C-alpha positions in Angstrom: 50.2 -68.6 96.4 48.7 -65.9 94.7 49.4 -63.9 91.9 48.4 -60.0 91.2 48.2 -59.3 87.2 48.2 -55.8 86.3 48.7 -54.1 83.2 50.7 -50.6 83.2 50.0 -47.9 80.7 52.6 -45.4 79.1 51.5 -42.7 77.4 54.5 -41.6 76.1 55.4 -44.8 74.1 51.7 -45.5 73.8 52.0 -49.0 74.8 50.4 -51.2 77.4 52.4 -53.2 80.0 51.5 -56.7 80.8 52.3 -58.2 84.1 52.2 -60.4 87.3 53.5 -60.7 90.9 53.2 -62.9 93.8 53.4 -59.5 96.1 52.3 -56.2 94.9 53.2 -54.3 97.7 56.5 -55.2 97.5 56.9 -54.5 93.8 55.2 -50.7 93.8 57.0 -50.2 96.8 54.2 -49.2 99.3 
């Protein structure tokens, strides 16, 4: 099973969010 690691940056909170998912397309809703 493949996992995709993603990093999101919130400018409003000046914070990074790190997560992972086995299905990135479902996670981001595209």
